[in-house]
C-alpha positions as a LaTeX table, in Angstrom:
\begin{tabular}{lrrr}
\hline
Residue & $x$ (\AA) & $y$ (\AA) & $z$ (\AA) \\
\hline
Unk1 & $-0.35$ & $-8.30$ & $-1.32$ \\
Unk2 & $-3.62$ & $-9.69$ & 0.15 \\
Unk3 & $-6.60$ & $-8.57$ & $-1.91$ \\
Unk4 & $-10.22$ & $-8.55$ & $-0.77$ \\
Unk5 & $-13.31$ & $-7.87$ & $-2.85$ \\
Unk6 & $-15.43$ & $-5.19$ & $-1.14$ \\
Unk7 & $-18.69$ & $-3.37$ & $-1.82$ \\
Unk8 & $-17.96$ & 0.00 & $-3.43$ \\
Unk9 & $-20.36$ & 1.61 & $-0.93$ \\
Unk10 & $-17.87$ & 0.82 & 1.84 \\
Unk11 & $-15.21$ & 2.90 & 0.05 \\
Unk12 & $-17.35$ & 5.84 & $-1.06$ \\
Unk13 & $-16.70$ & 7.94 & 2.04 \\
Unk14 & $-12.93$ & 7.63 & 1.56 \\
Unk15 & $-12.72$ & 8.75 & $-2.09$ \\
Unk16 & $-10.96$ & 12.15 & $-2.32$ \\
Unk17 & $-12.55$ & 14.96 & $-4.32$ \\
Unk18 & $-12.20$ & 14.73 & $-8.10$ \\
Unk19 & $-11.69$ & 10.95 & $-8.15$ \\
Unk20 & $-13.81$ & 7.88 & $-8.78$ \\
Unk21 & $-13.48$ & 4.31 & $-7.60$ \\
Unk22 & $-11.57$ & 2.08 & $-10.02$ \\
Unk23 & $-13.13$ & $-1.28$ & $-10.85$ \\
Unk24 & $-11.67$ & $-4.48$ & $-12.24$ \\
Unk25 & $-14.33$ & $-6.32$ & $-14.24$ \\
Unk26 & $-17.03$ & $-4.65$ & $-12.18$ \\
Unk27 & $-15.43$ & $-5.53$ & $-8.84$ \\
Unk28 & $-13.85$ & $-3.30$ & $-6.21$ \\
Unk29 & $-10.91$ & $-4.29$ & $-4.02$ \\
Unk30 & $-8.96$ & $-3.30$ & $-0.94$ \\
Unk31 & $-5.45$ & $-4.66$ & $-0.39$ \\
Unk32 & $-3.30$ & $-5.26$ & 2.66 \\
Unk33 & 0.25 & $-4.70$ & 1.41 \\
Unk34 & 3.51 & $-5.30$ & 3.25 \\
Unk35 & 6.95 & $-4.32$ & 1.99 \\
Unk36 & 10.46 & $-3.22$ & 2.90 \\
Unk37 & 11.81 & 0.23 & 2.17 \\
Unk38 & 15.54 & $-0.21$ & 1.50 \\
Unk39 & 18.24 & 2.43 & 0.95 \\
Unk40 & 15.61 & 5.14 & 1.40 \\
Unk41 & 16.59 & 8.67 & 0.38 \\
Unk42 & 14.84 & 12.01 & 0.70 \\
Unk43 & 15.77 & 14.47 & $-2.05$ \\
Unk44 & 18.64 & 12.11 & $-2.86$ \\
Unk45 & 20.10 & 12.14 & 0.67 \\
Unk46 & 20.02 & 9.15 & 3.04 \\
Unk47 & 18.35 & 9.64 & 6.41 \\
Unk48 & 20.46 & 8.18 & 9.25 \\
Unk49 & 18.75 & 5.26 & 11.04 \\
Unk50 & 15.76 & 5.54 & 8.68 \\
Unk51 & 17.03 & 3.87 & 5.51 \\
Unk52 & 15.55 & 0.39 & 5.87 \\
Unk53 & 12.19 & $-0.31$ & 7.50 \\
Unk54 & 8.90 & $-2.15$ & 7.03 \\
Unk55 & 5.53 & $-0.74$ & 6.04 \\
Unk56 & 2.07 & $-2.31$ & 5.97 \\
Unk57 & $-0.79$ & $-0.39$ & 4.39 \\
Unk58 & $-4.45$ & $-0.82$ & 3.62 \\
Unk59 & $-5.32$ & 0.71 & 0.25 \\
Unk60 & $-7.97$ & 0.82 & $-2.45$ \\
Unk61 & $-8.02$ & 1.81 & $-6.11$ \\
Unk62 & $-9.22$ & 4.99 & $-7.82$ \\
Unk63 & $-9.11$ & 6.83 & $-11.14$ \\
Unk64 & $-8.69$ & 10.42 & $-12.24$ \\
Unk65 & $-9.41$ & 10.33 & $-15.97$ \\
Unk66 & $-6.91$ & 7.86 & $-17.42$ \\
Unk67 & $-4.70$ & 8.01 & $-14.32$ \\
Unk68 & $-5.06$ & 4.94 & $-12.14$ \\
Unk69 & $-4.05$ & 5.39 & $-8.55$ \\
Unk70 & $-4.36$ & 4.29 & $-4.95$ \\
Unk71 & $-5.78$ & 5.81 & $-1.77$ \\
Unk72 & $-4.43$ & 4.64 & 1.58 \\
Unk73 & $-6.77$ & 4.06 & 4.49 \\
Unk74 & $-3.82$ & 3.81 & 6.88 \\
Unk75 & $-0.10$ & 3.09 & 6.67 \\
Unk76 & 1.95 & 1.52 & 9.47 \\
Unk77 & 5.68 & 2.16 & 9.88 \\
Unk78 & 8.05 & 1.50 & 12.80 \\
Unk79 & 9.82 & 4.88 & 12.75 \\
Unk80 & 8.23 & 7.94 & 14.32 \\
Unk81 & 10.10 & 10.40 & 12.07 \\
Unk82 & 8.94 & 8.58 & 8.91 \\
Unk83 & 5.32 & 8.77 & 10.03 \\
Unk84 & 5.69 & 12.47 & 10.88 \\
Unk85 & 7.28 & 13.41 & 7.54 \\
Unk86 & 4.70 & 11.43 & 5.54 \\
Unk87 & 1.82 & 13.09 & 7.38 \\
Unk88 & 3.38 & 16.54 & 6.94 \\
Unk89 & 4.42 & 16.28 & 3.28 \\
Unk90 & 1.77 & 14.04 & 1.74 \\
Unk91 & $-1.05$ & 14.23 & 4.26 \\
Unk92 & $-1.06$ & 10.43 & 4.43 \\
Unk93 & $-2.57$ & 8.53 & 7.35 \\
Unk94 & 0.60 & 7.12 & 8.88 \\
Unk95 & 0.86 & 5.60 & 12.33 \\
Unk96 & 3.99 & 4.42 & 14.11 \\
Unk97 & 3.87 & 0.92 & 15.65 \\
Unk98 & 6.50 & $-1.73$ & 16.49 \\
Unk99 & 6.98 & $-3.92$ & 13.41 \\
Unk100 & 8.86 & $-7.01$ & 12.28 \\
Unk101 & 9.21 & $-9.08$ & 9.12 \\
Unk102 & 10.13 & $-12.67$ & 8.35 \\
Unk103 & 11.26 & $-14.22$ & 5.06 \\
Unk104 & 11.91 & $-17.83$ & 4.09 \\
Unk105 & 12.11 & $-19.49$ & 0.66 \\
Unk106 & 8.45 & $-20.51$ & 1.02 \\
Unk107 & 6.83 & $-17.64$ & 2.94 \\
Unk108 & 6.90 & $-13.92$ & 3.72 \\
Unk109 & 5.29 & $-12.18$ & 6.72 \\
Unk110 & 4.93 & $-8.63$ & 7.99 \\
Unk111 & 3.84 & $-8.00$ & 11.57 \\
Unk112 & 2.86 & $-5.08$ & 13.79 \\
Unk113 & 2.06 & $-4.66$ & 17.48 \\
Unk114 & $-1.14$ & $-2.82$ & 18.37 \\
Unk115 & $-3.00$ & $-2.78$ & 21.65 \\
Unk116 & $-0.26$ & $-4.91$ & 23.19 \\
Unk117 & $-0.79$ & $-7.76$ & 20.69 \\
Unk118 & 1.06 & $-8.82$ & 17.55 \\
Unk119 & $-0.72$ & $-9.32$ & 14.24 \\
Unk120 & 0.73 & $-10.18$ & 10.85 \\
Unk121 & $-0.04$ & $-10.83$ & 7.21 \\
Unk122 & 1.43 & $-13.94$ & 5.63 \\
Unk123 & 1.79 & $-15.24$ & 2.07 \\
Unk124 & 3.12 & $-18.72$ & 1.30 \\
Unk125 & 2.97 & $-21.67$ & $-1.12$ \\
Unk126 & 4.05 & $-19.62$ & $-4.10$ \\
Unk127 & 3.34 & $-20.42$ & $-7.72$ \\
Unk128 & 5.73 & $-19.75$ & $-10.61$ \\
Unk129 & 6.97 & $-16.18$ & $-11.12$ \\
Unk130 & 5.00 & $-14.43$ & $-13.88$ \\
Unk131 & 4.82 & $-10.98$ & $-15.47$ \\
Unk132 & 1.17 & $-9.84$ & $-15.14$ \\
Unk133 & $-0.63$ & $-9.65$ & $-18.47$ \\
Unk134 & $-2.21$ & $-6.39$ & $-19.59$ \\
Unk135 & $-5.72$ & $-6.13$ & $-18.20$ \\
Unk136 & $-5.21$ & $-8.95$ & $-15.69$ \\
Unk137 & $-6.23$ & $-8.84$ & $-12.05$ \\
Unk138 & $-2.57$ & $-8.94$ & $-11.03$ \\
Unk139 & $-1.75$ & $-5.93$ & $-13.19$ \\
Unk140 & $-4.74$ & $-4.04$ & $-11.76$ \\
Unk141 & $-3.46$ & $-4.55$ & $-8.22$ \\
Unk142 & 0.27 & $-4.03$ & $-8.77$ \\
Unk143 & 0.52 & $-1.39$ & $-11.51$ \\
Unk144 & $-0.93$ & 1.85 & $-10.19$ \\
Unk145 & 1.37 & 4.82 & $-10.67$ \\
Unk146 & $-0.44$ & 7.63 & $-8.86$ \\
Unk147 & $-1.15$ & 8.25 & $-5.20$ \\
Unk148 & $-3.96$ & 10.40 & $-3.85$ \\
Unk149 & $-4.84$ & 11.74 & $-0.44$ \\
Unk150 & $-7.56$ & 13.98 & 0.93 \\
Unk151 & $-6.07$ & 16.99 & 2.68 \\
Unk152 & $-7.52$ & 18.61 & 5.78 \\
Unk153 & $-9.05$ & 21.44 & 3.73 \\
Unk154 & $-10.95$ & 18.91 & 1.59 \\
Unk155 & $-8.72$ & 19.29 & $-1.47$ \\
Unk156 & $-6.91$ & 16.38 & $-3.10$ \\
Unk157 & $-3.15$ & 15.87 & $-3.35$ \\
Unk158 & $-1.84$ & 13.83 & $-6.30$ \\
Unk159 & 1.69 & 12.45 & $-6.60$ \\
Unk160 & 3.35 & 10.22 & $-9.19$ \\
Unk161 & 5.05 & 6.91 & $-8.41$ \\
Unk162 & 7.51 & 5.35 & $-10.87$ \\
Unk163 & 8.78 & 1.78 & $-10.91$ \\
Unk164 & 9.48 & $-0.96$ & $-13.41$ \\
Unk165 & 6.73 & $-3.57$ & $-13.90$ \\
Unk166 & 6.86 & $-6.16$ & $-11.13$ \\
Unk167 & 6.90 & $-9.90$ & $-11.59$ \\
Unk168 & 4.68 & $-11.70$ & $-9.11$ \\
Unk169 & 4.22 & $-15.14$ & $-7.60$ \\
Unk170 & 0.63 & $-16.13$ & $-6.78$ \\
Unk171 & 0.13 & $-17.37$ & $-3.22$ \\
Unk172 & $-2.02$ & $-20.42$ & $-2.51$ \\
Unk173 & $-2.01$ & $-19.82$ & 1.26 \\
Unk174 & $-2.35$ & $-16.24$ & 2.53 \\
Unk175 & $-3.99$ & $-14.92$ & 5.67 \\
Unk176 & $-4.20$ & $-12.22$ & 8.32 \\
Unk177 & $-3.24$ & $-13.53$ & 11.75 \\
Unk178 & $-4.53$ & $-11.38$ & 14.61 \\
Unk179 & $-6.87$ & $-8.42$ & 14.30 \\
Unk180 & $-7.20$ & $-4.98$ & 12.71 \\
Unk181 & $-9.88$ & $-3.90$ & 15.22 \\
Unk182 & $-9.13$ & $-0.39$ & 16.47 \\
Unk183 & $-6.45$ & 0.13 & 13.83 \\
Unk184 & $-8.71$ & 0.59 & 10.80 \\
Unk185 & $-12.27$ & 1.97 & 10.68 \\
Unk186 & $-14.90$ & $-0.55$ & 11.77 \\
Unk187 & $-16.17$ & $-1.20$ & 8.23 \\
Unk188 & $-12.83$ & $-2.88$ & 7.47 \\
Unk189 & $-12.92$ & $-5.29$ & 10.40 \\
Unk190 & $-14.21$ & $-7.96$ & 7.99 \\
Unk191 & $-10.50$ & $-8.48$ & 7.24 \\
Unk192 & $-10.29$ & $-10.35$ & 10.56 \\
Unk193 & $-12.63$ & $-13.11$ & 9.45 \\
Unk194 & $-12.47$ & $-13.30$ & 5.64 \\
Unk195 & $-9.82$ & $-14.99$ & 3.57 \\
Unk196 & $-8.39$ & $-12.82$ & 0.78 \\
Unk197 & $-9.84$ & $-13.38$ & $-2.68$ \\
Unk198 & $-6.32$ & $-13.34$ & $-4.15$ \\
Unk199 & $-2.79$ & $-12.93$ & $-2.84$ \\
Unk200 & 0.70 & $-12.77$ & $-4.27$ \\
Unk201 & 4.29 & $-11.82$ & $-3.65$ \\
Unk202 & 5.79 & $-9.09$ & $-5.88$ \\
Unk203 & 9.49 & $-8.80$ & $-6.71$ \\
Unk204 & 9.61 & $-5.07$ & $-6.15$ \\
Unk205 & 12.16 & $-2.68$ & $-7.67$ \\
Unk206 & 13.66 & 0.77 & $-7.37$ \\
Unk207 & 10.79 & 3.20 & $-6.74$ \\
Unk208 & 10.68 & 6.99 & $-7.09$ \\
Unk209 & 7.91 & 9.18 & $-5.66$ \\
Unk210 & 7.55 & 12.64 & $-7.21$ \\
Unk211 & 5.41 & 15.72 & $-6.81$ \\
Unk212 & 3.09 & 15.65 & $-9.85$ \\
Unk213 & 3.61 & 18.16 & $-12.62$ \\
Unk214 & $-0.17$ & 18.40 & $-12.86$ \\
Unk215 & $-1.84$ & 17.88 & $-9.52$ \\
Unk216 & $-5.21$ & 18.60 & $-8.04$ \\
Unk217 & $-3.30$ & 20.56 & $-5.42$ \\
Unk218 & 0.30 & 21.20 & $-6.47$ \\
Unk219 & 2.41 & 20.04 & $-3.57$ \\
Unk220 & 4.77 & 17.24 & $-2.63$ \\
Unk221 & 8.37 & 16.29 & $-2.09$ \\
Unk222 & 10.74 & 14.10 & $-4.06$ \\
Unk223 & 12.18 & 10.98 & $-2.53$ \\
Unk224 & 13.67 & 7.79 & $-3.95$ \\
Unk225 & 13.29 & 4.38 & $-2.43$ \\
Unk226 & 15.45 & 1.32 & $-2.76$ \\
Unk227 & 14.68 & $-2.29$ & $-3.69$ \\
Unk228 & 11.61 & $-3.85$ & $-2.13$ \\
Unk229 & 12.20 & $-7.59$ & $-1.62$ \\
\hline
\end{tabular}
């Protein structure tokens, strides 16, 4: 997770109806997040050739009352069917691109190929594993349990995400290598030249994504996702 402080005005146009931007100590953030879906199931059933794959997303943080959630600017996956289902069911902004990931004891990297060139996000030089304290910056980034998306009719879809609290390791050396130009809207191209304000590696866990019992627009589909290294 690479986290960048950003002016709230940059995010205003992307906030779905009925929500407000979530702040941590008066500051607003976007995050570039890479992870592995493992043992993926849709309505409890595995999908052949689509069980394990990478994703990289750009997200920011919102609230609906006491519900803290995320909004995705764009999500990258390597499987065309995954992107199609996510766009159809959740209205999310998925795009299919070639992807790869690399893991060593001292670093983790997620890469994608866009415009004929590879880019990647990297975290390395990890600190000790910690459980984020209540109210901490790390908890603010890692512990959002609602997802929101703006649908084509202007309404807002809400869905619930369940997982155990994640332990994290702060990263002392994290960066974006390459460029997001043409992949994300132009106001986010600052990611190419700015170092993240904070970065860390999360343990991950079993994750379940549900249709919300109380949603802005009642819709969704159940799926369960396996361990995220």
